[in-house]
Each structure stands twice: as C-alpha cells, then as structure tokens.
N, C-alpha and C positions, 0 to 999 in steps of 0.2 A: 512673334507669338508671346514672348515674355512681357513686352510692353502692353499688349492687349489684355493679358491676364491682370497685370498691375492696374490698368485703367478700370477694368471690371471690378476689381477688389475695392478700389477707391470709391467707385460709384455706389457699391453696396454699403460700404461704411458710411458714406455721406447720407444716403437715403434713410439710414436708421439712426442718424445722429440724435434725433429728438424722440426716439421710441422709448417705450417703457421697458425696463429690464427686470425679469423675474428670476430669482434664485430659489430653486426648489418649488416653484409655482409657475404653471403655464399661463396664468391670468394676472399679471402684475397690475396693481392698483395705483402705483406711483412711479415716478421716474426710476427709482430703485426699490424693489420689493423683495425683502429677504424673509423667507419662511423657514426660520431656524435660529440658531444662536449667533450672536455677534460678539466677537472678541476684539477689544481695542487695546493695543499694547502700549501706545503712546498717547499723544494728544487727541482730544475730541474737539474739533474746531467748529464753532457755529457762527452764522452770519457771514460777513465778507461778501465779495462779488466774484465775478468771473475772472478778475485779475488780482484780487487781493485775498490774503489769507484771513480766515475767520478767527474768532477769539477763543482761546482754550481755557480761559478763567484763571482764578487764583486758588491757592490751597484753601480748602474748607468751604468753598462756594458750592452751590447746587444749581442744577439746570432748571430754569423756570420757563414755562410756556407763555407766549404772548398772544395765543389765539391762532386760529386758522389763517394761513397765508402770511404769517410773520415769523421771522426766525426767533427761536428761543434765545434766552440770554442767561448768563451766569450771574448769581447774586447770593447775598447772605440771607439766612433765615430772619435775622434781626431787622433787615430792611423792609420786611413785608408786614409791618404793623404788628410786631410781636413785642413781648416784654424782653428787654435785654438785662440780664442779671449783672449788676455792676459792683455789688458788695455782698459778701457772705462772711459773717463773723460769729465767733463763739466766745462765751465767757466760761472759762473752766476753773476759775479761782473763786474765792469767797472774800468779800470786802465788808467791813475791815477784817483783816486776817486774825486779829484777836479783839475780843470785845464786840461791841455793836454800835451802830449809829443811834443817836438819841431820838426817840419818837416825838411826835408833836404833843403828846399828853392829853389831847382833847380833840373832839370832832368839831367842825368838819375839816378833813384834811385839805380840802381845796383852798383853805385860807392860810395854809402853813408852808408856802413854797420855800421859806428859809430853812426848813427842816429837810427838804427834798435832796436827794443825791442822784448824781448822774450814773446811769448804768453803763459801765465801761466793758467793751469786748476786748479781751486781751489777746485773742487770736484772730487774725485777719486771713481767712482761707482764700478769699478772692477779693481783689479791689482793682477796679479800672479807674486809674487816676485821670483819665480824660473826662470822666463824669463826676467823680467824687474824690475828696480827700478826707482822711480820718485821723484824728488825733487820739492815739491810744492812752494818752495821759489824762485828758479831759473828757473823752467820750464825745467830742464835738465833730459833727460832719459838716464839711464845706462844699457847697455845690460849685462845680467847675462848668458844666454844661447845662444851660437852662432847659426846663421842660418839666413834664409830669413824672414824679417818682412814686413808686409803690413801696411803702415801708412796712415791713412785717416783723416785729420783734416778739420773742418769747422770753418772759421774765420770771424769775423765781426769787422769793424772799425766804430767808432762814430765820426761824424764831426759836431754834432748839436751845439756845443759851438762856432764854428767859425762864424765870422761875414761875412757880404756881401763882395765878392771879395776875400774870403779866404777859399773857399771849393773846387774850381776846382783844379785838380792835378792828380798825378799818385800814385797808391798804388802797393806795391810789397809784396807778402807773400811767404815764402820759408820753405821747410823742409831742415834743415841744419845739416850735420854731424859736430861735434865739435872736437872730437879726434878719432884717433890719428892725424888727420889733418882736417882743416876746408874745407868742400866740400858741395856745394849745390846739393841736391839729386833731388829736384823738386821745381819749382817755377811758380808763375803766376804774371803778371804785367798788370794792367788795368788803363786806363785813364778815368777821370770823369769830367763832366762839373760843372759850377757854381751852387750852392745850392744843391749839392749832400750832403745829411746828413748821409748816411750810405753806406758802401761798404761791399760786401760779397764775400768771396773766398772759393772755394773747391779745395783741393789738394789731391794727391795720389802718393805714391812711394812704390815700392817693391825693397828692398835693402838687400844685405847680410851684416851682422854685426858680428864681432868677439867679444869675451868676453871683457868687459870693454870699448868698444866703446861707445861714447855718441852722442846724437842728440837732437835737439830742434826745435821749430817752431818759425820763425823770421818774424817780420812785420815792414814795414816802409812806410811813405807817404810823399809827397813833402810839404804838408801843415801840420799844427799842427793837432794832432790826438789823439784819445783815442781808447783803445782796449776793445771791449764789448763782449757780450755773444757768446758762440760757443761750439763745442764739438769735440771729437776725439775718434776713435777706432783703436786699433793696434792689428793685428793678427800675429800669428807665423805660417809659412807654415811648417806643419809636414812632415818629410822626408818619 
C-alpha cells in the first residue's frame, strides 16, 4: 500500500513538473507567478542553465533587461552610452596670492597668448586616473584613455586690486589643447566697463583626444588680473 501511494505521488509530481505555479493567484501567467512582495536575502542570480548557477553581478551594478525571451544581465550605468564623470576639480585660492598678473595692455587679447595664464584647480574632488592625469602645479591634463571628453570649466577673474581707470577691458578664457599641437577647442571673450571687479566665464567643449594628448584652461585680460575661485567637471563619453 505504501509503495502504491509513493508511486501515485511521484506520478502527480511528474505530471505537474512543467506546470505554471501561482502564489496568491489562481491564474499564473508564467512558470512562477507571485502576486505579492518578494524578499531576497542573499544573491539574485540571473542567466545560467538547468545545471549551472546564474550570475549575481558585482557591487554597484544594476539589472538590465535584454528583451523578451532573454535573461537579464548585470551591468554598469556607464556602459550604456552615458557620460562617465572622470574629473571634478575646484579652485579655492587666488593667483597670484599677492599682486596681479600683467595684462596685455591692448586688444585684441587673442594675439597675446604670452600674457595668458593657466587656470589651476588646487582641489581634485574626483579623478579617475585610468582616463586622465592632472598636474596640480601646471594645470595640465594628460589623456590616458582615448575617446571623446566633455570639458566644462567655470572661471572667475578678480580685478579688485586695480585702481580707478584700470578695470575696463577685455577678458578671454579658453580650453586649449597643448599637444601634439596647440589648438583652441573653445573660447569666450567679453568686454567690461570701468569698475568691473569680477569677471565670470562658462565654457564647454566636446573633443576627441588620443592617448597622451594634453589640454589646459587658459585665461588672459587686457588689464592686470588675478584668477580666483572656480570649478570644472570632465566627463568621458562611453562608446
């Protein structure tokens, strides 16, 4: 009798091996249909086969759909054609700390690069050295990973030390490639009246760089000037 009951139980289990199972629903729509909350205490494995364990992903990855009929996969947000922020810097000091840089004395400022000064970010809040390297002494960025970079600096000039009759003039800020050849990638030039004590510039450039290319932020004014607080963020356009 016991053997008969066992055979009957095995037959019932076998006949329902491929049935759909519903939890809190009498009409399951998939192999397992849960109408309620799901709590996962440990791994959530996706993919795999009937004989192999699926992938539980890595820390920081998110689960991404691959469409109907395909197992989802774990991946990073950056891998999905997003901007990956690789550098965030701030300038919290004023240069020079005493006195001012000598201005060009005449327009146009575009012809006086010898008077221009590099804008140096003394605080590196974030840097990914697999993409960029930064020299906090010279303000020079060196590309490690080739690709498109989105460069967005905010620049300020301080003219507060200039006397009457020595503040009106023209300011020019540039994102400048240095090597393999000097090239202006983006620039802005603005004119200012007498008793202008501060100048603010926003810039943006999306440029393709090869490995070991270098670039910097350059600033110049027709009157004597100082470079004050600002910031920058640089993103890599993931392929």
